[in-house]
PLY file of the C-alpha trace (Angstrom):
ply
format ascii 1.0
element vertex 605
property float x
property float y
property float z
element edge 604
property int vertex1
property int vertex2
end_header
153.88 76.95 50.27
153.18 73.53 48.64
149.64 72.19 48.94
148.89 69.36 51.34
148.82 66.79 48.52
152.51 67.47 47.92
153.28 66.45 51.51
150.93 63.47 51.72
151.89 62.34 48.22
155.55 61.80 49.07
156.29 58.20 48.09
158.20 55.48 49.93
160.11 52.30 49.04
160.58 49.45 51.51
160.85 45.65 52.05
163.83 44.83 49.77
164.38 41.17 48.82
166.95 39.63 46.49
166.29 36.82 44.04
169.30 34.62 43.41
167.53 33.19 40.36
167.11 36.53 38.53
169.99 38.44 40.14
167.63 41.35 40.87
166.25 43.26 43.82
162.50 43.52 44.43
160.69 45.84 46.81
157.41 47.56 47.67
156.70 51.13 46.59
153.56 53.27 46.61
153.90 55.15 43.32
150.18 54.46 42.87
147.45 54.62 45.51
148.85 51.63 47.44
152.08 49.67 47.89
152.82 47.34 44.98
155.74 45.12 43.90
158.57 46.54 41.79
161.72 44.97 40.38
165.07 46.59 39.68
167.69 45.21 37.31
170.44 47.37 38.82
170.82 50.47 41.02
169.79 53.55 39.09
167.64 51.66 36.60
163.97 52.48 36.10
161.92 50.14 38.35
159.51 47.72 36.69
156.03 47.59 38.24
155.09 43.93 38.67
151.67 44.20 40.36
148.80 46.66 40.17
146.15 45.54 42.63
143.47 47.84 44.05
144.56 46.66 47.52
148.04 47.01 48.98
150.67 44.31 48.89
151.77 44.07 52.52
154.82 41.85 52.13
157.11 40.08 49.65
159.48 37.16 50.18
162.04 35.78 47.71
162.75 32.06 47.42
166.39 31.06 48.11
166.31 28.97 44.92
164.08 29.46 41.89
162.30 32.47 40.36
159.57 32.77 43.00
158.21 35.65 45.08
155.51 35.01 47.67
153.24 38.02 48.20
150.85 38.77 51.07
147.67 40.83 50.61
144.55 41.57 52.63
141.24 43.23 51.72
140.25 46.67 52.93
142.72 46.58 55.80
141.08 43.56 57.49
144.50 41.89 58.07
143.22 38.52 56.83
146.31 38.17 54.68
146.43 35.57 51.93
149.47 34.27 50.04
150.14 34.51 46.31
152.98 33.05 44.26
154.55 35.26 41.57
156.71 33.44 39.03
159.39 35.90 37.93
160.05 34.02 34.68
156.46 33.94 33.43
154.96 36.74 35.65
152.06 34.37 36.37
150.40 34.77 39.78
148.84 31.83 41.60
146.66 31.94 44.73
148.18 29.87 47.53
145.62 30.40 50.31
141.98 31.49 50.08
140.65 31.16 53.64
139.38 34.75 53.76
138.18 34.45 57.36
141.63 33.42 58.62
144.89 35.23 59.36
148.01 33.86 57.65
151.53 34.76 58.77
154.32 34.05 56.32
157.16 32.12 57.90
160.02 30.87 55.71
161.03 28.94 52.61
162.42 25.43 52.58
166.14 25.44 51.69
165.37 24.32 48.12
162.71 27.03 47.68
160.02 24.51 46.74
157.87 24.91 49.87
157.00 27.47 52.51
156.13 27.17 56.18
153.56 29.50 57.71
151.10 29.81 60.57
147.36 30.37 60.33
144.22 30.75 62.45
142.18 28.75 59.92
141.28 26.01 62.44
139.41 28.10 64.98
140.06 31.81 64.28
142.17 32.15 67.41
145.19 29.85 67.55
148.09 29.80 65.08
148.81 26.32 63.79
151.90 25.52 61.70
151.55 24.52 58.03
153.79 23.66 55.10
152.73 24.38 51.51
154.16 23.17 48.19
154.78 25.94 45.65
153.83 23.74 42.67
150.25 22.95 41.57
147.95 22.03 43.21
149.70 23.99 45.99
148.90 21.45 48.67
148.92 22.70 52.26
149.51 20.42 55.26
149.07 21.18 58.95
152.23 19.88 60.64
151.69 21.16 64.19
148.55 22.23 66.04
149.08 24.47 69.06
147.24 27.00 71.19
148.49 30.57 71.17
150.45 32.78 68.82
153.17 30.99 66.80
155.51 31.99 63.97
157.67 29.85 61.69
161.03 31.61 61.50
163.50 29.30 59.69
163.61 25.97 57.85
166.96 24.27 58.35
168.79 21.99 55.90
168.36 19.29 58.55
164.55 19.31 58.07
163.67 21.25 61.21
161.58 24.39 61.69
162.62 27.12 64.09
159.37 28.20 65.74
158.62 31.20 67.91
155.85 31.22 70.51
154.74 34.76 71.32
153.41 34.95 74.87
153.37 38.76 74.92
155.25 41.63 73.32
157.81 41.25 76.10
158.04 37.45 76.22
158.72 34.87 73.54
160.14 31.36 73.42
161.99 29.57 70.60
161.60 25.89 69.69
163.09 23.37 67.27
160.44 21.26 65.51
161.45 18.15 63.57
159.19 17.72 60.53
159.80 13.96 60.40
159.61 12.90 64.05
157.31 15.79 65.13
159.54 16.34 68.17
159.22 19.86 69.62
162.11 21.00 71.81
162.45 24.35 73.55
165.72 26.21 72.93
165.35 29.28 75.15
165.43 29.38 78.96
161.94 29.16 80.45
162.49 30.48 83.97
162.61 34.18 83.05
160.38 36.27 80.80
162.44 37.72 77.96
162.16 38.81 74.35
163.78 36.77 71.59
163.61 38.90 68.46
164.81 38.32 64.89
166.25 34.80 65.33
168.87 34.08 62.65
169.76 30.48 61.87
173.04 29.63 60.09
173.33 26.63 57.74
175.51 24.84 60.31
172.79 25.18 62.95
174.26 28.16 64.82
171.43 30.29 66.19
171.68 34.02 66.88
169.00 36.15 68.50
168.28 39.57 69.98
167.29 39.19 73.63
167.04 41.02 76.94
167.44 37.85 79.03
169.19 38.90 82.28
169.65 42.40 80.80
167.60 45.59 80.80
168.47 46.35 77.18
168.24 44.02 74.19
171.59 42.58 73.07
172.91 40.07 70.54
173.35 36.50 71.78
174.12 33.04 70.45
172.23 29.95 71.63
174.93 27.23 71.74
172.60 24.59 73.21
169.06 24.48 74.62
168.67 26.72 77.67
172.02 28.50 77.22
172.86 32.01 75.98
176.22 33.55 75.13
176.02 37.32 74.73
178.10 38.71 71.87
177.04 42.38 72.02
175.60 44.24 75.00
174.87 47.97 74.92
173.14 50.53 77.11
170.63 50.80 74.25
168.40 48.25 72.52
169.52 46.32 69.47
166.53 45.98 67.16
167.20 44.57 63.66
169.27 41.48 62.88
169.99 39.61 59.67
172.50 36.95 58.67
174.10 36.37 55.28
173.68 32.97 53.62
177.14 31.81 54.63
176.04 32.11 58.24
179.11 34.12 59.18
178.27 37.81 58.86
175.59 39.44 60.98
174.21 42.92 60.40
172.34 44.60 63.24
171.14 48.02 64.33
171.28 49.82 67.67
168.43 52.14 68.61
169.95 55.21 70.26
167.17 57.58 71.34
165.21 56.74 68.21
168.05 56.94 65.68
169.70 53.84 64.19
173.32 52.75 64.14
174.30 50.03 61.68
176.93 47.47 62.70
178.44 44.29 61.28
179.63 41.30 63.33
181.76 38.41 62.07
180.63 35.31 63.95
183.95 33.51 63.29
186.35 36.20 64.51
184.09 38.38 66.66
185.22 41.43 64.68
182.83 44.39 64.82
182.49 47.31 62.42
180.28 50.38 62.46
178.85 51.86 59.24
178.16 55.51 60.12
176.38 56.42 56.87
172.94 56.12 58.44
173.58 57.49 61.95
171.09 60.33 61.44
168.36 58.07 60.08
165.89 55.47 61.24
166.53 52.04 59.66
163.54 49.77 58.98
164.88 46.79 56.96
168.17 44.97 56.38
168.63 42.38 53.63
171.72 40.67 52.19
172.01 39.62 48.57
172.65 35.94 47.85
176.44 36.05 48.14
176.63 38.43 51.11
178.54 41.06 49.15
175.85 43.74 49.37
173.44 44.83 52.09
170.17 46.65 51.33
169.06 49.17 53.95
165.62 50.80 54.12
165.96 54.13 55.89
164.32 57.50 56.43
164.81 60.72 58.39
162.61 63.70 59.19
163.99 65.54 56.15
163.95 62.70 53.58
161.48 60.02 52.62
161.85 56.28 52.96
164.13 54.72 50.36
166.47 51.77 50.00
170.26 52.12 49.77
172.75 49.43 48.82
176.07 49.00 50.61
178.96 47.22 48.90
180.61 45.46 51.83
183.90 45.07 49.98
184.37 48.74 49.04
182.09 50.43 51.56
180.38 52.30 48.72
176.77 53.30 49.40
174.42 53.99 46.49
170.70 54.59 46.17
168.81 51.50 45.11
165.45 53.31 44.92
164.45 56.91 44.28
160.88 57.16 45.54
159.83 60.72 44.61
159.44 63.64 46.98
156.63 65.07 44.78
158.29 68.43 44.41
159.13 69.10 48.06
162.46 70.75 48.70
164.30 68.74 51.40
165.93 71.98 52.60
162.49 73.28 53.56
161.82 70.31 55.86
162.27 70.69 59.60
164.35 68.37 61.76
163.54 68.00 65.46
165.48 68.54 68.65
165.64 65.75 71.21
164.50 67.00 74.62
163.91 65.39 78.01
161.36 66.77 80.45
160.56 65.85 84.07
157.30 64.06 84.76
155.22 64.15 87.94
157.50 61.71 89.76
160.81 63.12 88.47
161.21 60.55 85.68
162.83 62.10 82.61
160.66 61.57 79.53
162.26 61.79 76.04
160.48 63.69 73.29
161.18 65.19 69.90
160.38 68.88 69.45
159.76 70.21 65.94
159.82 74.01 65.89
158.11 75.78 62.97
159.63 78.84 61.35
157.23 81.40 62.81
157.31 84.78 64.50
155.65 84.91 67.90
154.44 81.90 69.84
153.25 78.81 68.01
150.24 76.60 68.74
151.28 73.07 69.66
150.21 69.60 68.54
151.24 66.78 70.89
151.38 63.54 68.86
151.27 60.30 70.88
152.39 57.04 69.29
150.44 53.81 69.32
151.43 50.47 70.77
151.94 51.11 73.63
154.91 48.86 72.81
156.28 51.29 70.24
158.42 54.39 69.93
158.10 57.80 68.30
161.11 58.23 66.01
162.33 61.04 63.73
161.53 59.47 60.36
159.76 61.27 57.54
156.12 62.29 58.02
154.43 64.37 55.37
151.64 65.07 57.86
154.07 66.46 60.42
155.86 68.58 57.84
152.61 70.06 56.59
151.55 71.01 60.11
154.94 72.65 60.64
154.56 74.59 57.40
151.20 75.81 58.71
152.89 77.26 61.80
152.19 74.49 64.30
154.87 73.23 66.66
155.00 69.47 67.23
155.96 67.51 70.32
156.22 63.74 70.02
156.87 62.21 73.46
157.91 58.67 74.30
155.96 58.37 77.51
156.69 55.60 79.99
155.73 52.28 78.46
157.48 53.09 75.17
160.00 50.68 73.76
163.56 51.54 72.80
164.68 52.49 76.33
165.00 49.09 78.00
162.46 46.78 79.59
162.23 48.62 82.92
160.98 51.75 81.14
158.69 49.70 78.88
156.88 48.16 81.88
156.31 51.39 83.84
152.72 51.72 82.49
151.59 48.12 82.89
148.12 47.32 84.14
147.37 49.32 87.34
149.95 51.96 86.37
148.21 52.76 83.08
147.40 56.38 83.98
151.00 57.21 84.83
151.69 57.54 81.10
148.74 59.94 80.79
150.24 61.96 83.63
153.40 62.19 81.50
151.34 64.13 78.93
150.12 66.56 81.59
153.73 67.08 82.66
154.61 67.85 79.05
152.03 70.65 79.11
153.81 72.01 82.20
157.05 71.98 80.20
155.36 73.79 77.30
154.30 76.57 79.66
157.96 77.33 80.33
158.87 77.70 76.64
158.70 81.29 75.34
158.08 80.23 71.72
155.23 77.76 72.46
151.66 78.77 73.29
150.30 76.71 76.19
146.83 78.24 75.61
146.58 76.52 72.22
147.44 72.82 72.51
145.95 69.90 70.59
146.53 66.25 71.40
146.64 63.73 68.54
147.16 59.97 68.34
146.23 56.71 66.65
145.40 53.25 68.01
146.76 53.15 71.56
147.70 56.78 70.92
143.98 57.37 70.39
143.30 55.82 73.80
145.88 58.21 75.23
144.12 61.14 73.53
140.77 60.18 75.06
142.39 59.58 78.44
144.14 62.95 78.33
140.97 64.93 77.62
139.03 63.06 80.33
141.74 63.15 83.01
142.88 66.70 82.16
139.90 68.38 80.47
141.21 71.94 80.87
144.61 71.47 79.20
143.70 70.94 75.54
141.84 73.05 73.01
141.41 70.29 70.39
141.88 66.52 70.11
142.09 64.00 67.26
141.53 60.29 67.93
142.33 57.86 65.08
141.25 54.20 65.54
141.53 54.64 69.30
140.21 52.63 72.26
137.38 54.22 74.26
136.42 51.26 76.46
139.04 48.69 77.48
136.37 46.11 78.35
134.54 46.22 75.04
137.84 46.47 73.18
139.07 43.21 74.71
135.67 41.57 74.20
135.45 42.52 70.52
139.02 42.61 69.23
139.92 39.71 66.95
140.27 36.45 68.84
143.82 35.98 67.64
144.85 39.19 69.47
142.92 39.03 72.74
145.30 36.95 74.85
148.29 39.12 73.94
146.38 42.33 74.71
145.17 41.03 78.07
148.79 40.63 79.18
149.26 44.37 78.61
145.92 45.80 79.77
144.46 43.27 82.19
142.23 40.20 82.00
138.50 40.21 81.34
138.24 37.33 83.81
139.92 39.04 86.78
140.61 42.71 86.08
137.34 44.30 84.99
137.40 46.72 87.92
140.51 48.55 86.81
139.68 48.11 83.12
136.60 50.22 83.85
138.60 52.57 86.05
140.94 53.39 83.15
138.39 53.48 80.29
137.70 57.00 78.94
134.08 56.12 78.11
133.24 56.15 81.83
134.49 59.72 82.19
132.90 61.20 79.10
131.03 63.81 81.18
134.37 65.49 81.81
135.15 66.09 78.13
135.07 69.74 77.14
137.68 69.53 74.37
136.39 69.50 70.76
137.11 66.03 69.39
137.64 64.66 65.86
137.25 60.86 65.64
138.48 58.76 62.67
138.06 55.03 62.14
138.27 52.29 59.51
135.15 50.14 59.18
137.20 46.94 58.75
139.50 47.43 61.74
140.25 43.96 63.22
142.29 45.35 66.10
140.21 48.18 67.51
136.66 47.57 66.25
134.57 50.45 64.92
132.31 50.23 67.97
135.04 51.91 70.04
134.68 55.07 67.96
130.90 54.82 67.84
130.69 54.63 71.64
132.60 57.84 72.29
130.94 59.74 69.43
127.43 58.69 70.53
128.12 59.63 74.15
129.37 63.09 73.16
126.55 63.71 70.69
123.98 62.86 73.37
125.60 65.50 75.57
125.77 68.04 72.73
129.57 68.21 73.01
131.57 69.22 69.93
132.58 66.06 68.04
133.24 65.23 64.39
133.29 61.67 63.04
134.77 60.21 59.87
134.50 56.50 58.92
136.26 54.95 55.91
134.52 51.84 54.58
137.62 50.47 52.83
140.16 50.89 55.63
141.21 48.88 58.66
143.49 49.83 61.54
144.59 53.19 60.18
144.09 55.16 57.00
146.47 53.70 54.42
145.15 54.59 50.98
146.39 57.84 49.49
142.96 58.83 48.17
141.50 58.52 51.65
144.36 60.41 53.26
143.94 63.25 50.77
140.26 63.43 51.76
140.83 63.17 55.53
143.89 65.25 56.32
142.59 68.60 55.01
139.56 68.07 57.25
141.83 67.52 60.24
143.84 70.65 59.42
140.62 72.67 59.18
139.55 71.23 62.54
142.83 72.24 64.20
142.71 75.69 62.63
139.17 76.24 63.89
140.13 75.68 67.52
143.83 76.59 67.68
143.86 79.54 65.30
140.78 81.57 66.21
140.09 84.68 64.16
140.73 88.16 65.44
144.30 87.64 66.63
147.34 89.40 65.31
150.06 87.56 63.43
152.48 87.85 66.37
149.91 86.29 68.67
149.22 83.40 66.34
152.70 82.74 65.03
153.12 83.55 61.36
155.08 81.16 59.13
158.23 82.72 57.78
159.32 82.49 54.17
162.18 80.14 53.50
0 1
1 2
2 3
3 4
4 5
5 6
6 7
7 8
8 9
9 10
10 11
11 12
12 13
13 14
14 15
15 16
16 17
17 18
18 19
19 20
20 21
21 22
22 23
23 24
24 25
25 26
26 27
27 28
28 29
29 30
30 31
31 32
32 33
33 34
34 35
35 36
36 37
37 38
38 39
39 40
40 41
41 42
42 43
43 44
44 45
45 46
46 47
47 48
48 49
49 50
50 51
51 52
52 53
53 54
54 55
55 56
56 57
57 58
58 59
59 60
60 61
61 62
62 63
63 64
64 65
65 66
66 67
67 68
68 69
69 70
70 71
71 72
72 73
73 74
74 75
75 76
76 77
77 78
78 79
79 80
80 81
81 82
82 83
83 84
84 85
85 86
86 87
87 88
88 89
89 90
90 91
91 92
92 93
93 94
94 95
95 96
96 97
97 98
98 99
99 100
100 101
101 102
102 103
103 104
104 105
105 106
106 107
107 108
108 109
109 110
110 111
111 112
112 113
113 114
114 115
115 116
116 117
117 118
118 119
119 120
120 121
121 122
122 123
123 124
124 125
125 126
126 127
127 128
128 129
129 130
130 131
131 132
132 133
133 134
134 135
135 136
136 137
137 138
138 139
139 140
140 141
141 142
142 143
143 144
144 145
145 146
146 147
147 148
148 149
149 150
150 151
151 152
152 153
153 154
154 155
155 156
156 157
157 158
158 159
159 160
160 161
161 162
162 163
163 164
164 165
165 166
166 167
167 168
168 169
169 170
170 171
171 172
172 173
173 174
174 175
175 176
176 177
177 178
178 179
179 180
180 181
181 182
182 183
183 184
184 185
185 186
186 187
187 188
188 189
189 190
190 191
191 192
192 193
193 194
194 195
195 196
196 197
197 198
198 199
199 200
200 201
201 202
202 203
203 204
204 205
205 206
206 207
207 208
208 209
209 210
210 211
211 212
212 213
213 214
214 215
215 216
216 217
217 218
218 219
219 220
220 221
221 222
222 223
223 224
224 225
225 226
226 227
227 228
228 229
229 230
230 231
231 232
232 233
233 234
234 235
235 236
236 237
237 238
238 239
239 240
240 241
241 242
242 243
243 244
244 245
245 246
246 247
247 248
248 249
249 250
250 251
251 252
252 253
253 254
254 255
255 256
256 257
257 258
258 259
259 260
260 261
261 262
262 263
263 264
264 265
265 266
266 267
267 268
268 269
269 270
270 271
271 272
272 273
273 274
274 275
275 276
276 277
277 278
278 279
279 280
280 281
281 282
282 283
283 284
284 285
285 286
286 287
287 288
288 289
289 290
290 291
291 292
292 293
293 294
294 295
295 296
296 297
297 298
298 299
299 300
300 301
301 302
302 303
303 304
304 305
305 306
306 307
307 308
308 309
309 310
310 311
311 312
312 313
313 314
314 315
315 316
316 317
317 318
318 319
319 320
320 321
321 322
322 323
323 324
324 325
325 326
326 327
327 328
328 329
329 330
330 331
331 332
332 333
333 334
334 335
335 336
336 337
337 338
338 339
339 340
340 341
341 342
342 343
343 344
344 345
345 346
346 347
347 348
348 349
349 350
350 351
351 352
352 353
353 354
354 355
355 356
356 357
357 358
358 359
359 360
360 361
361 362
362 363
363 364
364 365
365 366
366 367
367 368
368 369
369 370
370 371
371 372
372 373
373 374
374 375
375 376
376 377
377 378
378 379
379 380
380 381
381 382
382 383
383 384
384 385
385 386
386 387
387 388
388 389
389 390
390 391
391 392
392 393
393 394
394 395
395 396
396 397
397 398
398 399
399 400
400 401
401 402
402 403
403 404
404 405
405 406
406 407
407 408
408 409
409 410
410 411
411 412
412 413
413 414
414 415
415 416
416 417
417 418
418 419
419 420
420 421
421 422
422 423
423 424
424 425
425 426
426 427
427 428
428 429
429 430
430 431
431 432
432 433
433 434
434 435
435 436
436 437
437 438
438 439
439 440
440 441
441 442
442 443
443 444
444 445
445 446
446 447
447 448
448 449
449 450
450 451
451 452
452 453
453 454
454 455
455 456
456 457
457 458
458 459
459 460
460 461
461 462
462 463
463 464
464 465
465 466
466 467
467 468
468 469
469 470
470 471
471 472
472 473
473 474
474 475
475 476
476 477
477 478
478 479
479 480
480 481
481 482
482 483
483 484
484 485
485 486
486 487
487 488
488 489
489 490
490 491
491 492
492 493
493 494
494 495
495 496
496 497
497 498
498 499
499 500
500 501
501 502
502 503
503 504
504 505
505 506
506 507
507 508
508 509
509 510
510 511
511 512
512 513
513 514
514 515
515 516
516 517
517 518
518 519
519 520
520 521
521 522
522 523
523 524
524 525
525 526
526 527
527 528
528 529
529 530
530 531
531 532
532 533
533 534
534 535
535 536
536 537
537 538
538 539
539 540
540 541
541 542
542 543
543 544
544 545
545 546
546 547
547 548
548 549
549 550
550 551
551 552
552 553
553 554
554 555
555 556
556 557
557 558
558 559
559 560
560 561
561 562
562 563
563 564
564 565
565 566
566 567
567 568
568 569
569 570
570 571
571 572
572 573
573 574
574 575
575 576
576 577
577 578
578 579
579 580
580 581
581 582
582 583
583 584
584 585
585 586
586 587
587 588
588 589
589 590
590 591
591 592
592 593
593 594
594 595
595 596
596 597
597 598
598 599
599 600
600 601
601 602
602 603
603 604
């Protein structure tokens, strides 16, 4: 059986961008400890490493004209991203922003590639104002619009207007047209109904396409012909999730999320013709990017049995070839386990979707329930070296999409809002009931695992149902909703209050749903992990729960990483942490003195 570093060391390639100036693709890949920038002259060529920073590069953006890439980087996972300009002719790197106490969100290039638009919290640490920045020395930045709230710059039109998005919550956005000369700001989306407006795509002629659930339960593809109007072009019983437009403004590529898997489709905006590209129907798609002439489409994709890589589709011939070959570090894909999609009834009869990964074992297997973060997120069957290692160790995995998850329409996504927060925790208890009815799963040996909001769910599960779980792992999770909202970064608080409740009016049920107030109930051994620089869920959330358990002499282990933020991203840190977590699970889910049939013995492949 391969060692854990083989599983955790599987590499990934993502974020493809095309430079018209060089005629090459660029992308991020983590061949080293962190994600860095690579360039590729042609598919199949050896990639050239263009950066080698100690910290990860979190994003790259290619100018529509000129040999320029704009990179985003933070420090130690603090999410205070700064911008850097990489000249692809000279390979010189220039610093564009250096406000280390501010968050910067890349927006878009001007049509001539000589400037960028972005938003930043530099003014007060909370609100996102809109800036433009020249990409020639001295790299002058100018605030063009000051607003309250969370704003993004999405497109810069040839007519000198910015397409701006105001994010009111994860389930509600608005789109605006902002004239850089007159400073006029005009709303484009209807304002009498909360709706999402994702991935807006602006054509050179001013046509605007968007993914929205306005007047629909699922997210579809629509065109905005005039302010306040929507014409739906594609409506499905499932959510559309990615959208990109070629430079001609005529061909749209989009994906449909069907129970976690992705379908890739093309739409001709002139004729309305649709086509489905089935190559990736068993994968999860993360990125779509056209080249400059719209003849090729780059697709970042992954599945449970293969790592994340980028493929290139020739739209004329339909040929699909690998653009990147991020290594599998010696793992045999045939040894990797793919899950089964199940649905189980919850306490109120609601059917909850989940993926079940069964290990190759004899006897009954101990179970790890892995709960995704968000809560506006979805567990999907993409590659996880951590999951595959647990499976190789004889653990079964269940990854539920409890109520409140995205990908199943907005009604389902809102079933856990505010006062109904614990209903999603009850979904986990119902999953344990389902496990009890499975002859190959051991309901006496169940661990619950999750990160971020998933960590909150872990702590809630072991306080609300202390007798169901034999071990628990909380990574960067929330212990106290009040202190979380008080201490999370100012730029996030308003958006989080929409989901959880307001500090001004809802403290009663924030306390009612906070695991820290029920710590006396915890009997389950707990492993807590946190990054010291976490701007989303501050370290104090972990310290509170650990201190409370230590004072009660309850079994708890604590691991803090000084150079990490909201999650453990660096390979060196993961290689240190994950063996400790495996040892923790083994200690409580694989006690000594049992026979192989009782424990579940991995079978040779």
